[in-house]
N, C-alpha and C positions, 0 to 999 in steps of 0.2 A: 504494500500500500504506500502510495506517495505521501511524504510527510505533510504536504499541503492539506491533505484531507483531515488532519487533526485540527486544522484551523477553519477550514471551509468544508463541512460535511457533504455538501452537494455542489457540483459544478453549476447546476442550474441557478444557485444563489448569485453567481457572478454574472450570468447572462441577464438575469432580472436587474441586478444592480447597474450593469452597463447601460441597459435600455433606459432605466429611470434617470440615471445621471445625464445621459445624452439628451433626453427629452425634457429634463428638469420637471418631470411630472409623473406621479404614480399612475394617473389616469391615462396619459399618453403611452406609458410603457405597457399598461394593461391592453390597450387597443392594439399595439404593435405585436404583442406576444399572444394575443387572443385568449386572455384570461381576465378574471375580474379584478377590479381595483383593490378590493380587500385582500386578494391573493398576493398581489404585488406588495402591499403594505406588510403583510405577514412575513413574506420572504425577506424583505429588507430588515425587519425586526430580528428574524432568526440569524441573518448574516451579522448584524451588529452584536447580538448576544454571543455568537460563536467567536468573533474576532476581538470582542471587548472594545470596539471602536464606535464612536458616534459619527455616522456618515452623512446624515442630512439634518438640516434644521429648517424650520419654517420662519420666514421673515415677512411680516405684513402679507400673509396669505400666499406667499411665494415659497416654492421649495428650492433650497439652496444647498450646495455641497459644503461640508466643513473642510478645513484644511486637510484632515486625514482623508476625507471623501474625495477631494480633488486629486490627491496623490494616488489613491487606489484606482480612481477612474482612469487616470493617465496610464498607469502600469497595466491595468486590465485591457484597455483598448489597444495598447501596443502589443500585448501578448496575443490577443485575439487576431489582430492584423497579421502578425507573424505566422501564427498557425494557419490562417486562411491562405497565405501565400505558399506555405510549404505544401499543404494538402492540394491546392489547385495545381501546383507545379507537378506533383506526383501523379495526379489524375491525368494531366495533359500528357505526361510522359508515357503512360500506359494505356491511354485511350486510343481507339482506332480513328486515325485521320482518314477522311474521305476526300480524295483529290480527283477533280473532274478535268480530264484532258481531252484534246481533240486533235486528230491528225488525219492525213490523207489515208485512203484505203491501202495504197501501196506501202506507205511507211509502217502502218500497223501490221500488215500481213508479212512483209518481207524483212523488216528490221526489228520492230518492237516485239512481236510475238515470240520469236526464238530466244529472246533475252528476258522475258517476264519472269520465268521461273527463278532465275538468279536474283532478280530484284526482290521477289517475294521472300526468298530465303534470307536475304539480308535485312528486310524490313517487313516482318509479318504483321506489324500493327498498322500498316498503311494500306488502305483499300483504294483501288483505282476504278474510276468510272470512265471507260474509254469510248469516245464517240468518233465516228468517221465523218470527215467533212470534205466537200468538194470545192471549198472556197479558200482564198487567201485573206479575204477582208472581213473575217468574222469579228463581230463586236464582242470581245471577251467578257466585258461586264454585263452587257444585255443578255447574253446567252449563258451566263454563270459558268464560265470556263476558267479554271485556275491556271492552266498551262497549255500551250499549243506550239506549233512550229510555223514559220513563215519565211518565204524566199524573198530576198531583197538585200538592201544595203544595211539593214539593222536600225534604220532611223524612221520611226513611226510615232506620231503624237499619241501620248497616253499609254505607251508600251515600253516595258523594260525588255531588252533583247540581249541574248548571249550567242556568240558565234558557235555553231554546232558542226557544220560541215561545209567545205567549199563545194560549189556546184561544178561537178566534173562529169561529163557524159561519155560513155564508151559504147561502141557496137558490141552486141553479145548474141551468141547463138549456142545451140547445143552441139556437143561433139558429134552426135549422129548426123545433124544437118550438114556440118562441115565435111564429114566423110562422104555423104551422099552427093553433095553439090559442088565439091571441089574447093580449093583454097581461096582465100581472100587475102591478097598480098598488099593492095593499096586501097585507099578510100574510093578511087574510081571503079574498082572491081565491084563495089557494093551495088552499082546500078544493074549488074547482071544477076542479082539475087532478089529473093522475095523479101522486101522490107516491110516490117510490121509497124504501122503508124498508130497514133492515138491523138484524139482531139478532145480535151476536157472543156466542158461548156463554160464553167465559171473560173477557170484557172489557165493562165498562159504559160506554156512550157516549150522548151526547145524541141524542134522536130527534125526530121531527116533533111529537109531543105537547108535549115540553118547549119546543121552539122556538115553537110557536103560542101556548102559554100565556104565555110570556115576552113575547110581542108582543100580549098582551091579546085573543087569539082563542080562543074555546071549541073544544076538540078533541073535543066530544061526538059530532060527525058524521064524525070521521076514519075513513077506510077504508084498508085495506091490501091493495091489489091485487097489489103486487109487494113481496116481502120477501126480501132477500138475507142471506147469512151473514157478510158483511163489507162495510166501507165502500167498498173498492176496486170491487166489482162494481156497487154502486149508482151510483157516480160514472161508471163506464164506460158503464152503461146510459143515464145522462143524456147523455153524449157522443153516443150513438147515437140520441138523440131520442125515448127511450121514456118520459120523464117528467121530474119535477123532483126533484133529490137535495139532500141536505144536504152541503155541502162545507166542510171545514176549510180555512182560508185558505191555509195553506202547501201543502196537497195539491192545491188547484185552481188555484194561482197560474199554473202553466205553461199549463194548458188555457185559462185566461182570456186570458193574454197572446197565445196562438196563435189565439184566436177560436173554439176548439172549444166553449167554454162561455161563458155570460154570466150575470150576476146580474140577474134581472128586477126586483128591488126592492133598495133600499139599506137593508135592515133586517137587521142581524146579531144573533147571540146571543153575548154575552161571558159565559162561564160562571164566571169568577173563578178558574179554574185555568190551569195552564200545562203544557206538555210540557217535560221536562227531559232533558238528556243525563246518563246515570248510569254510574258505574263502581264496582266493589267497593272499599270502604275498607280491607279487610283485606289487600289484595295491592298491592304497589308497581306502579304502571302502567309498561308498556313505553314506550319512546321513541315507537314508532309509534302507540300508543294515544293518547298526549298530542298528537301531531301531528294525528291524525285528529279528535280532539275539537276542537282549536283551529280546524281547517279548517271543521268543521261550524258552529262559532260565528261564523265570519267570513262565512257565506253570507247573513246578514240575513233569516232566515226570517220575522221579524216585520214585514217591509216591507209597505207599502200594496198590497193585491192589485189595485188599479185603476191603479197606476202602470205605464204602458206596455201596459195591457191593450187588446185590440181591442174596438171597439164602444162 
């Protein structure tokens, strides 16, 4: 038993005293604590008897603290504030944070999903709510999104941004496609192959025309036999051996490492832009959001795509 109990038989005495001292009213304390005014008066009397202190006096129909009462009130309030801070901190540490994130379908399927198990193993107390988005211009506050990704310079009003990966695009195809259709030695050779295109309705991305022209190849004879509505499907079609797709280095990294895709030529397109992790600046971030952001940044998405790749 703590020695304080020999002086204060019940901790409730102190809660009642703190309320009465703060409100300077037994009636006000009774309303706050949802008890009767006589119950408050009795509790204060029991506390005074237990401690041997006179805590209140009435002056002209007003309730005032004595010098001893003022000292006890100050110490009690500080002790309560400290306990509240400690318990709140402990609860926050062990509570489940719910973090709402939004990414493109290709990012979720090709990059995030293979790594989620590792994140969960490190941070079992953080729950992710993952939405797929087809837009770059989401209003993070309006749509209640804690964290997302955005392509550009990293300068957007009302947005905090962290560089995640440099935009670098490579031609990719399956080893089976390359074996069946012959080698691709130069960017110009691509015009003799089935190129897998995509056109996203609400997002502007590099296509085959830009890639070829950047590599000094005329795109005048470019054909579009297959056009998908997002990059994910074009990359998965390449995995199935249906043609050559454009692959963003972080999105095709795992397929290259596993040997599902190869880069037939080492000619990339560096666009000069980067993908950034973004968070709304107008809202203080949750602890879980900061942890998830830091984890994303630790994954080294800018790594050389040929490091450890098969073939």
